[in-house]
VOTORDREN-873145 format. One record per residue (C-alpha): residue in one letter; x negated, y, z. Coordinates in Angstrom, 1 decimal, decimal comma. Layout:
   res       px       py       pz
     A        X        Y        Z
...
This chain:
   res       px       py       pz
     X    170,2    -16,7    246,0
     X    167,2    -17,6    248,1
     X    165,8    -14,5    249,9
     X    164,1    -13,3    253,0
     X    164,4    -10,4    255,5
     X    161,4     -9,4    257,7
     X    161,9     -9,0    261,5
     X    165,7     -8,6    261,5
     X    168,5     -9,2    264,0
     X    171,6     -9,7    261,9
     X    174,9     -9,3    263,7
     X    178,1    -11,1    262,7
     X    180,9     -8,9    261,5
     X    182,8     -8,9    264,7
     X    180,0     -8,7    267,3
     X    178,9     -6,0    269,7
     X    175,2     -5,0    269,2
     X    174,3     -4,5    272,9
     X    175,9     -7,8    273,9
     X    173,9     -9,7    271,4
     X    170,5     -7,9    271,0
     X    168,1     -6,4    273,5
     X    168,0     -3,1    271,6
     X    165,0     -1,6    273,5
     X    163,0     -4,8    272,9
     X    164,0     -4,8    269,3
     X    162,8     -1,2    268,8
     X    159,5     -2,0    270,7
     X    158,8     -5,0    268,5
     X    159,8     -3,6    265,2
     X    163,0     -5,7    264,8
     X    165,6     -4,0    262,6
     X    169,3     -4,3    263,5
     X    171,8     -4,9    260,7
     X    175,4     -6,2    260,4
     X    176,5     -8,6    257,7
     X    180,0     -8,8    256,2
     X    180,7    -12,4    257,4
     X    181,6    -13,6    260,9
     X    179,7    -15,9    263,1
     X    176,9    -15,3    265,5
     X    173,7    -13,2    265,6
     X    170,6    -14,6    263,9
     X    167,0    -13,5    263,9
     X    165,0    -13,7    260,6
     X    161,4    -13,1    259,7
     X    159,2    -14,2    256,9
     X    159,2    -17,7    258,2
     X    163,0    -17,8    257,7
     X    164,8    -18,5    254,4
     X    168,3    -17,0    253,7
     X    170,5    -18,7    251,2
     X    173,7    -17,3    249,6
     X    176,0    -19,2    247,3
     X    178,5    -16,9    245,4
     X    181,5    -18,5    243,7
     X    185,0    -17,6    242,5
     X    187,7    -18,1    245,1
     X    191,4    -18,6    244,2
     X    194,5    -18,9    246,3
     X    194,7    -22,5    247,6
     X    190,9    -23,1    247,5
     X    189,4    -24,8    250,6
     X    186,6    -22,5    251,9
     X    185,3    -25,1    254,3
     X    185,0    -27,6    251,5
     X    183,1    -25,0    249,5
     X    180,8    -24,5    252,5
     X    180,0    -28,2    252,3
     X    178,8    -27,6    248,7
     X    176,0    -25,5    250,2
     X    175,2    -27,7    253,3
     X    175,3    -30,9    251,3
     X    172,4    -30,0    248,9
     X    170,4    -28,6    251,8
     X    170,7    -31,8    253,9
     X    169,9    -33,8    250,7
     X    166,8    -31,6    250,0
     X    165,5    -32,0    253,6
     X    165,9    -35,7    253,3
     X    163,7    -35,8    250,2
     X    161,1    -33,9    252,2
     X    161,1    -36,5    255,0
     X    163,3    -34,5    257,4
     X    166,3    -36,3    258,8
     X    168,9    -33,5    259,0
     X    172,7    -33,6    259,4
     X    175,6    -31,2    259,6
     X    177,6    -30,7    262,8
     X    180,2    -28,5    264,3
     X    181,1    -25,7    261,8
     X    178,7    -27,1    259,1
     X    175,6    -25,9    261,0
     X    172,5    -28,1    260,3
     X    170,6    -29,9    263,0
     X    167,4    -32,0    263,2
     X    167,1    -34,3    266,2
     X    169,8    -32,4    268,1
     X    168,3    -28,9    267,5
     X    169,8    -26,3    265,2
     X    167,8    -25,3    262,1
     X    170,6    -23,5    260,2
     X    173,8    -21,6    260,9
     X    176,4    -20,9    258,2
     X    179,1    -18,3    257,6
     X    181,4    -17,1    254,8
     X    183,5    -14,1    253,6
     X    185,9    -13,4    250,8
     X    186,1    -10,2    248,8
     X    187,9     -9,4    245,6
     X    188,4    -13,1    244,7
     X    184,8    -14,0    245,4
     X    183,6    -16,3    248,2
     X    180,1    -15,9    249,7
     X    178,8    -18,9    251,6
     X    175,5    -18,3    253,2
     X    173,1    -19,6    255,9
     X    169,7    -19,0    257,5
     X    167,1    -21,7    257,5
     X    164,5    -21,8    260,2
     X    161,3    -23,1    258,7
     X    158,5    -21,3    260,5
     X    160,3    -18,6    262,4
     X    158,8    -16,9    265,4
     X    161,0    -18,5    268,0
     X    159,4    -16,6    270,9
     X    160,5    -13,3    269,4
     X    163,9    -14,8    268,5
     X    164,6    -15,7    272,2
     X    163,1    -12,4    273,4
     X    165,3    -10,2    271,2
     X    168,6    -12,1    271,1
     X    170,7    -12,2    274,2
     X    174,2    -12,7    275,5
     X    175,5    -11,5    278,9
     X    179,3    -11,7    278,7
     X    179,6    -10,6    282,4
     X    178,7     -7,0    281,6
     X    180,5     -6,5    278,3
     X    184,1     -7,6    277,9
     X    185,7     -7,6    274,4
     X    187,8     -9,7    272,0
     X    184,7     -9,7    269,8
     X    182,9    -13,0    269,2
     X    179,9    -13,7    271,4
     X    177,2    -15,8    269,8
     X    177,1    -19,5    270,4
     X    173,7    -20,3    271,9
     X    172,1    -23,5    270,7
     X    168,7    -25,0    271,1
     X    166,9    -24,2    267,9
     X    163,8    -25,5    266,2
     X    161,7    -25,0    263,0
     X    161,9    -27,4    260,1
     X    158,1    -27,1    259,7
     X    157,6    -29,2    262,9
     X    159,3    -32,2    261,2
     X    157,7    -32,1    257,8
     X    155,4    -35,1    257,2
     X    153,0    -32,9    255,3
     X    152,2    -29,4    256,4
     X    153,7    -26,7    254,1
     X    153,7    -22,9    254,0
     X    157,1    -21,1    253,9
     X    156,4    -20,3    250,3
     X    155,7    -23,9    249,4
     X    158,8    -25,0    251,2
     X    160,9    -22,4    249,3
     X    159,6    -23,7    245,9
     X    160,4    -27,3    246,9
     X    163,9    -26,2    247,9
     X    164,4    -24,5    244,6
     X    163,3    -27,5    242,6
     X    165,6    -29,7    244,6
     X    168,6    -27,4    244,0
     X    167,8    -27,3    240,2
     X    167,7    -31,1    240,1
     X    170,8    -31,8    242,2
     X    173,1    -29,0    241,1
     X    171,9    -28,4    237,5
     X    171,1    -24,8    238,1
     X    169,2    -22,3    236,0
     X    167,0    -19,5    237,5
     X    168,0    -15,9    237,2
     X    165,6    -13,1    238,1
     X    167,0     -9,8    239,3
     X    166,4     -7,0    236,8
     X    165,3     -3,5    237,7
     X    168,9     -2,3    237,2
     X    170,1     -5,1    239,6
     X    167,6     -4,0    242,2
     X    168,6     -0,4    241,8
     X    172,3     -1,2    242,4
     X    171,4     -3,4    245,4
     X    169,4     -0,6    246,9
     X    172,3      1,8    246,5
     X    174,6     -0,6    248,4
     X    172,0     -1,0    251,1
     X    171,7      2,8    251,6
     X    175,5      3,3    251,5
     X    176,4      0,4    253,9
     X    173,9     -2,0    255,4
     X    171,3      0,7    256,3
     X    174,0      3,0    257,6
     X    174,4      3,2    261,4
     X    178,1      3,9    260,8
     X    178,4      0,3    259,5
     X    175,9     -1,3    261,9
     X    177,1      0,3    265,1
     X    180,2      2,4    264,3
     X    182,2     -0,5    262,9
     X    181,8     -2,7    265,9
     X    184,8     -3,7    268,0
     X    186,0     -1,7    271,0
     X    184,7     -3,0    274,3
     X    184,3     -2,1    278,0
     X    181,1     -2,2    279,9
     X    180,4     -2,4    283,6
     X    177,2     -2,6    285,6
     X    175,8     -1,6    289,0
     X    172,3     -1,1    290,3
     X    170,8      0,2    293,5
     X    168,0      2,7    293,3
     X    166,0      4,6    296,0
     X    168,5      7,4    295,6
     X    171,6      5,2    296,1
     X    173,8      2,7    294,4
     X    175,1      3,6    290,9
     X    178,1      2,0    289,2
     X    178,8      2,6    285,5
     X    182,1      1,7    283,7
     X    182,3      2,6    280,0
     X    184,9      2,1    277,3
     X    183,6      2,4    273,7
     X    185,3      2,4    270,4
     X    183,7      2,5    266,9
     X    180,3      2,9    268,6
     X    181,4      6,0    270,6
     X    181,9      6,3    274,4
     X    185,5      7,2    274,9
     X    185,7      6,9    278,6
     X    183,1      7,1    281,3
     X    183,4      6,5    285,1
     X    180,4      6,9    287,4
     X    180,6      5,9    291,1
     X    178,3      5,0    294,0
     X    176,8      6,2    297,2
     X    174,3      8,6    295,6
     X    174,3     12,1    297,2
     X    176,3     14,3    294,8
     X    177,0     18,0    295,3
     X    179,3     18,6    292,3
     X    182,3     16,6    291,0
     X    180,9     13,6    289,1
     X    183,7     14,1    286,5
     X    181,7     17,0    285,0
     X    178,8     14,6    284,2
     X    181,2     12,0    282,9
     X    182,6     14,5    280,4
     X    179,1     15,3    279,2
     X    178,7     11,6    278,3
     X    182,1     11,0    276,7
     X    182,1     11,4    273,0
     X    178,4     10,4    272,6
     X    177,3      7,3    270,6
     X    176,8      4,2    272,8
     X    173,1      4,3    272,5
     X    170,6      5,1    275,2
     X    168,6      7,4    273,0
     X    171,7      9,5    272,2
     X    172,7      9,9    275,8
     X    169,0     10,6    276,8
     X    168,7     13,4    274,1
     X    172,0     14,9    275,2
     X    171,2     15,0    278,9
     X    167,5     15,6    278,7
     X    167,8     19,3    279,5
     X    170,7     19,0    282,0
     X    170,2     19,4    285,7
     X    171,5     16,1    287,0
     X    170,5     16,5    290,7
     X    173,8     18,1    291,7
     X    175,7     15,1    290,3
     X    173,3     12,2    291,1
     X    171,1     13,4    293,9
     X    167,7     11,8    293,5
     X    168,9      9,2    291,0
     X    167,0     10,0    287,7
     X    168,2     10,0    284,1
     X    166,2      7,0    283,3
     X    167,7      5,1    286,2
     X    171,2      6,0    285,1
     X    170,3      4,9    281,5
     X    168,9      1,6    282,8
     X    172,2      0,9    284,5
     X    174,4      2,0    281,5
     X    172,4      0,1    278,8
     X    171,0     -2,9    280,5
């Protein structure tokens, strides 16, 4: 399958959203957050990016890595035909002149193997670097943090300028020639079933956020009203434990505020909505709710 996804930050199966994506910036710039079923790192896709999925039977004893090469090989071959000298490296990622243009991942379900990749052709790399991030110092987890590589667009190395659509057609023609493939167009019934899966799983916050690994978060900031330190423990997207400390001028035990936060989704909007009508001055002095949130969700 060759497909596209507009303005999307796609998390690997075992990653933590807030460690990989600037959620606030993503919302501001209209970037959707989704989680795929395979492992690997977070990718950004837009209409200058192609996504390729190869679906095949998988039996006990089959070599998944070898089958991944059955996808990367034809891709490198196709790029060579187009005048782009590409090569595989590391975990079968594809590079051009030392810069990454494609990342690959796989997963197995019910005897079926899906090998897939993103292909940066004319992707908005400025938005990619703005939305994706990693700061392992604040979030500690056994979850996988993205491997950061220098990336580039294939379009910059094409001898003749091509649109993404033209490149897609060239890629299809190369696949048909090298792999003896026939084209299948999705039917209305196919699309209806796919839409149902999307609503049930991939557009569901329980999957995108609620299924992420447990993690702990710590951060501190100094505001005019004093220093605030936040320590959180989250599991399945919910704040299980909250500890607030600092030299702000509190009148009431801070534990009362911590209990108001525990049990809420680990999302700035959820905590803001829950505490919007609460009088925080007795707990935080002149430290404001927005300042607290900036420390808890930086």
